[in-house]
VOGUVO-49866 format. One record per residue: residue number from 1; residue in three letters; chain; x, y, z of N, C-alpha, C in turn. Coordinates in steps of 0.001 Angstrom, whole numbers, always signed. Layout:
BEGIN
R num residuo cadena    n.c1    n.c2    n.c3   ca.c1   ca.c2   ca.c3    c.c1    c.c2    c.c3
R NUM     Ala      A       X       Y       Z       X       Y       Z       X       Y       Z
...
# end
This chain:
BEGIN
R num residuo cadena    n.c1    n.c2    n.c3   ca.c1   ca.c2   ca.c3    c.c1    c.c2    c.c3
R   1     Met      A   -4502  +23926   +9776   -3355  +24115  +10597   -3838  +23857  +12212
R   2     Val      A   -3229  +22839  +12724   -3623  +22261  +13880   -2535  +22314  +15104
R   3     Ile      A   -2500  +23294  +15909   -1486  +23448  +16694   -2202  +23339  +18199
R   4     Glu      A   -1594  +22420  +19206   -2161  +22188  +20694   -1050  +23093  +21154
R   5     Phe      A   -1630  +24003  +21671    -920  +25222  +22430    -550  +24799  +23775
R   6     Asp      A    +963  +25052  +24345   +1332  +24540  +25357   +1317  +25950  +26632
R   7     Asn      A    +768  +25897  +27419    +462  +26942  +28276   +1925  +27641  +28758
R   8     Asn      A   +2982  +27070  +28847   +4259  +27341  +29467   +5111  +28295  +28135
R   9     Gln      A   +4761  +28516  +27027   +5553  +29264  +25992   +4341  +30064  +25161
R  10     Pro      A   +4615  +31305  +25120   +4042  +32354  +24413   +3541  +31802  +22966
R  11     Ile      A   +2221  +31905  +22906   +1553  +31493  +21640   +2350  +31716  +20203
R  12     Tyr      A   +2364  +33236  +20309   +3426  +33423  +19179   +4635  +32842  +18820
R  13     Leu      A   +5139  +32454  +19824   +6293  +31704  +19608   +6075  +30130  +19084
R  14     Gln      A   +4955  +29670  +19588   +4712  +28486  +19158   +4425  +28279  +17806
R  15     Ile      A   +3514  +29414  +17229   +3149  +29599  +15987   +4344  +29693  +15089
R  16     Met      A   +5325  +30414  +15317   +6561  +30736  +14802   +7250  +29359  +14292
R  17     Asn      A   +7331  +28664  +15416   +8169  +27370  +15427   +7149  +26374  +14439
R  18     Tyr      A   +5974  +26366  +14575   +5067  +25704  +13690   +5252  +26131  +12128
R  19     Ile      A   +5474  +27224  +12093   +5804  +27491  +10483   +6943  +27348  +10107
R  20     Lys      A   +7879  +27677  +11050   +9094  +27116  +10837   +9263  +25886  +10535
R  21     Gly      A   +8711  +24775  +11084   +8725  +23385  +10999   +7940  +23184   +9697
R  22     Glu      A   +7139  +23949   +9131   +6354  +23578   +7962   +7406  +24104   +6840
R  23     Ile      A   +8120  +25019   +7212   +8802  +25453   +5821  +10331  +24609   +6016
R  24     Val      A  +10628  +24030   +7086  +11948  +23344   +6671  +11732  +21749   +6486
R  25     Thr      A  +10430  +21518   +6649  +10234  +20091   +6125   +9391  +20167   +4821
R  26     Gly      A   +9499  +21028   +4031   +9143  +21447   +2886   +7431  +21656   +2503
R  27     Lys      A   +6706  +21629   +3639   +5315  +21555   +3310   +5039  +22981   +3148
R  28     Leu      A   +5513  +24004   +3530   +5628  +25294   +2869   +6938  +25356   +2025
R  29     Lys      A   +6824  +25765    +823   +8069  +26172    -279   +8359  +27490    -241
R  30     Pro      A   +9563  +27620    -370   +9999  +29137    -929   +9092  +29681   -2010
R  31     Gly      A   +8596  +30959   -1282   +7610  +31798   -2215   +6163  +31429   -2107
R  32     Asp      A   +5862  +30384   -1331   +4425  +30073    -853   +3664  +31080    -296
R  33     Lys      A   +2476  +31468    -498   +1945  +32355    +177   +1501  +31632   +1615
R  34     Ile      A   +1541  +32561   +2754    +920  +31993   +4006    -376  +32736   +4202
R  35     Pro      A   -1249  +32235   +5034   -2450  +32695   +5471   -2188  +34154   +5744
R  36     Ser      A   -3364  +34965   +5850   -3428  +36100   +6153   -3714  +36329   +7811
R  37     Val      A   -3328  +37541   +8430   -3710  +37290   +9932   -5016  +37054  +10251
R  38     Arg      A   -6193  +37567   +9420   -7406  +37237   +9749   -7757  +35541   +9611
R  39     Glu      A   -7156  +35298   +8674   -7516  +33869   +8218   -6780  +32734   +9188
R  40     Leu      A   -5572  +33120   +9629   -4760  +32306  +10650   -5551  +32717  +12239
R  41     Ala      A   -5818  +33904  +12604   -6321  +33987  +13694   -7934  +33234  +13805
R  42     Ala      A   -8549  +33255  +13014   -9731  +32457  +12847   -9754  +30957  +13012
R  43     Glu      A   -8936  +30517  +12045   -8347  +29131  +12283   -8015  +28672  +13520
R  44     Leu      A   -7165  +29276  +14008   -6603  +29056  +15338   -7143  +29320  +16498
R  45     Gln      A   -8349  +30455  +16380   -9207  +30736  +17381   -8574  +31650  +18264
R  46     Ile      A   -7522  +32455  +17965   -6657  +33092  +18818   -6739  +34771  +18379
R  47     Asn      A   -6254  +35493  +18884   -6558  +37195  +18937   -5189  +37347  +17921
R  48     Pro      A   -6072  +38107  +16798   -5279  +38615  +15626   -4052  +39291  +15911
R  49     Asn      A   -3919  +40001  +16982   -2700  +40673  +17332   -1619  +39746  +17519
R  50     Thr      A   -1911  +38516  +18100    -977  +37598  +18347    -412  +37046  +17092
R  51     Val      A   -1361  +36941  +16231    -746  +36468  +14683     +22  +37591  +14153
R  52     Gln      A    -389  +38668  +14528    +354  +39819  +13627   +1681  +39852  +14309
R  53     Arg      A   +1869  +39683  +15600   +3175  +39416  +16430   +4011  +38539  +15668
R  54     Thr      A   +3394  +37358  +15404   +4135  +36282  +14923   +4662  +36651  +13598
R  55     Phe      A   +3818  +37318  +12683   +4054  +37578  +11250   +5312  +38836  +11447
R  56     Gln      A   +5242  +39500  +12470   +6223  +40622  +12471   +7663  +40005  +13060
R  57     Glu      A   +7682  +39136  +13813   +8869  +38181  +13986   +9394  +37564  +13052
R  58     Leu      A   +8567  +36740  +12127   +9125  +35922  +11155   +9472  +36956   +9908
R  59     Glu      A   +9288  +38158   +9784   +9505  +39115   +8970  +10939  +39580   +9381
R  60     Arg      A  +11007  +39849  +10633  +12375  +40322  +11338  +13343  +39447  +10836
R  61     Glu      A  +13004  +38081  +11225  +14026  +37171  +10973  +14176  +36548   +9543
R  62     Thr      A  +13615  +37468   +8594  +13540  +37294   +7176  +13133  +35880   +6661
R  63     Ile      A  +11997  +35378   +7385  +11633  +34065   +7243  +10408  +34412   +6245
R  64     Val      A   +9941  +35325   +6324   +8570  +35806   +5409   +8714  +37084   +4958
R  65     Glu      A   +8208  +37405   +3879   +8436  +38693   +3375   +6931  +39017   +2913
R  66     Thr      A   +6646  +40487   +3072   +5404  +41108   +2549   +5634  +41362   +1327
R  67     Arg      A   +4739  +41329    +552   +4344  +41894    -833   +3305  +42739    -875
R  68     Arg      A   +3475  +44226    -970   +2450  +44988    -930   +1350  +44581   -1408
R  69     Gly      A    +139  +44388   -1054   -1167  +44485   -1468   -1313  +42948   -2002
R  70     Met      A    -323  +42125   -1652    -510  +40646   -2088    -295  +39806   -1006
R  71     Gly      A     +96  +40132     +49    +277  +39250   +1441   +1574  +38794   +1747
R  72     Arg      A   +1746  +37686   +2444   +3063  +37334   +3017   +3486  +36040   +2346
R  73     Tyr      A   +4542  +35979   +2072   +5151  +34629   +1354   +6516  +34239   +2078
R  74     Val      A   +6823  +32946   +1978   +7923  +32348   +2234   +9014  +32872   +1807
R  75     Thr      A  +10217  +33008   +2486  +11280  +33589   +1690  +11754  +32618    +714
R  76     Gly      A  +12493  +33315    -269  +12775  +32527   -1431  +14304  +31885   -1169
R  77     Ser      A  +15013  +32503     +50  +16313  +32406    +323  +16663  +30949    +843
R  78     Glu      A  +17249  +30199      -2  +17320  +28697    +500  +18398  +28730   +1643
R  79     Glu      A  +19372  +29795   +1638  +20302  +30004   +2835  +19641  +30212   +4104
R  80     Thr      A  +18634  +31056   +3992  +17872  +31227   +5333  +17062  +30042   +5800
R  81     Ile      A  +16587  +29286   +4931  +15447  +28067   +5283  +16863  +27124   +5971
R  82     Leu      A  +17941  +26932   +5308  +19094  +26359   +5694  +19465  +26639   +7280
R  83     Thr      A  +19661  +28053   +7409  +19777  +28215   +8879  +18833  +28083   +9622
R  84     Ile      A  +17435  +28166   +9475  +16357  +27798  +10273  +16676  +26313  +10709
R  85     Lys      A  +16694  +25412   +9536  +16826  +23961   +9846  +18108  +23847  +10680
R  86     Arg      A  +19101  +24315  +10549  +20015  +24030  +11697  +19881  +24596  +12956
R  87     Glu      A  +19333  +25651  +13138  +18927  +26120  +14483  +17918  +25217  +15191
R  88     Met      A  +16872  +24720  +14399  +16027  +23754  +14836  +16512  +22484  +15149
R  89     Ala      A  +17617  +21903  +14479  +18404  +20859  +14702  +19131  +20916  +15796
R  90     Arg      A  +19776  +21987  +16153  +20610  +22362  +17277  +19660  +22213  +18449
R  91     Asp      A  +18497  +22675  +18502  +17576  +22783  +19582  +17022  +21402  +19945
R  92     Val      A  +16720  +20492  +18857  +16352  +19055  +19103  +17640  +18242  +19691
R  93     Leu      A  +18775  +18716  +19122  +20028  +17901  +19727  +20391  +18427  +21251
R  94     Asp      A  +20109  +19785  +21478  +20451  +20203  +22906  +19438  +19512  +23914
R  95     Arg      A  +18214  +19287  +23719  +17192  +18760  +24274  +17463  +17405  +24480
R  96     Phe      A  +17972  +16503  +23260  +18274  +15155  +23642  +19365  +14892  +24187
R  97     Ile      A  +20566  +15653  +24149  +21824  +15507  +25029  +21329  +15770  +26425
R  98     Arg      A  +20816  +16760  +26545  +20397  +17093  +28162  +19387  +16041  +28686
R  99     Gly      A  +18647  +15480  +28056  +17827  +14383  +28578  +18855  +13007  +28757
R 100     Met      A  +19727  +12783  +27891  +20646  +11805  +27991  +21548  +12067  +29360
R 101     Glu      A  +22097  +13182  +29422  +22908  +13572  +30624  +22092  +13335  +31998
R 102     Glu      A  +20885  +13582  +31953  +20063  +13358  +32916  +19921  +11965  +33451
R 103     Leu      A  +20000  +11209  +32402  +20170   +9535  +32622  +21288   +9008  +33085
R 104     Gly      A  +22501  +10090  +32977  +23743   +9690  +33576  +24631   +9439  +32301
R 105     Phe      A  +24280   +9393  +30933  +25342   +9342  +30157  +26315  +10500  +29832
R 106     Gln      A  +27612  +10008  +29331  +28585  +11028  +29048  +28777  +11178  +27443
R 107     Gly      A  +29583  +12143  +26974  +29597  +12215  +25814  +29952  +11297  +24695
R 108     Glu      A  +30921  +10494  +25226  +31097   +9444  +24307  +30011   +8203  +24223
R 109     Asp      A  +29370   +7995  +25621  +28349   +7033  +25625  +26945   +7631  +24748
R 110     Ile      A  +26896   +8862  +24788  +25725   +9469  +23941  +25978   +9367  +22478
R 111     Val      A  +27214   +9533  +21836  +27696   +9263  +20238  +27603   +7915  +20105
R 112     Ala      A  +27881   +6947  +21017  +27814   +5428  +20673  +26468   +5037  +20722
R 113     Ala      A  +25454   +5744  +21776  +23991   +5160  +21722  +23508   +5688  +20289
R 114     Val      A  +23855   +6869  +19763  +23259   +7384  +18742  +23757   +6393  +17529
R 115     Ala      A  +24950   +6330  +17164  +25375   +5560  +16332  +24793   +4050  +16359
R 116     Glu      A  +24675   +3479  +17464  +23820   +2174  +17646  +22608   +2043  +17294
R 117     Asn      A  +21698   +3246  +17644  +20411   +3464  +17137  +20289   +3800  +15713
R 118     Leu      A  +21177   +4483  +15003  +20979   +4537  +13676  +21614   +3068  +12872
R 119     Gln      A  +22488   +2609  +13376  +22794   +1302  +12642  +21556    +464  +12693
R 120     Arg      A  +20887    +245  +13982  +19722    -887  +14159  +18737    -335  +13095
R 121     Arg      A  +18512   +1074  +13194  +17500   +1499  +12223  +17673   +1091  +10573
R 122     Asp      A  +18867   +1273  +10415  +19097    +919   +8977  +18954    -442   +8676
R 123     Gln      A  +19036   -1390   +9514  +18930   -2755   +9578  +17476   -3155   +9444
R 124     Glu      A  +16730   -2116  +10119  +15218   -2737   +9798  +14551   -2507   +8642
# end
């Protein structure tokens, strides 16, 4: 696992987003085991308490589940994974729209630019 940490965001949130990304892109599948706190802390060279907090938040959001004595696993709920995917898509779109608005584009212009770009990509 390789994460380049951003000093402007808490590390536990960055790890959460990375793990969520791995789940929605299918790199981590429903029911897959995730690394232990110690393994991940050693791999990322961060404090184990930070990883523990990450896992607690992922459990609170029902994205991972603990199986007593066996470790933590990605949720088997397709609905939960779809919800994560939609939330991540909304964040990407919010950043994109904000950027386009900063460039002076309005709603219809943004939609037209996206449609034009998708059409061009389909033709390539």
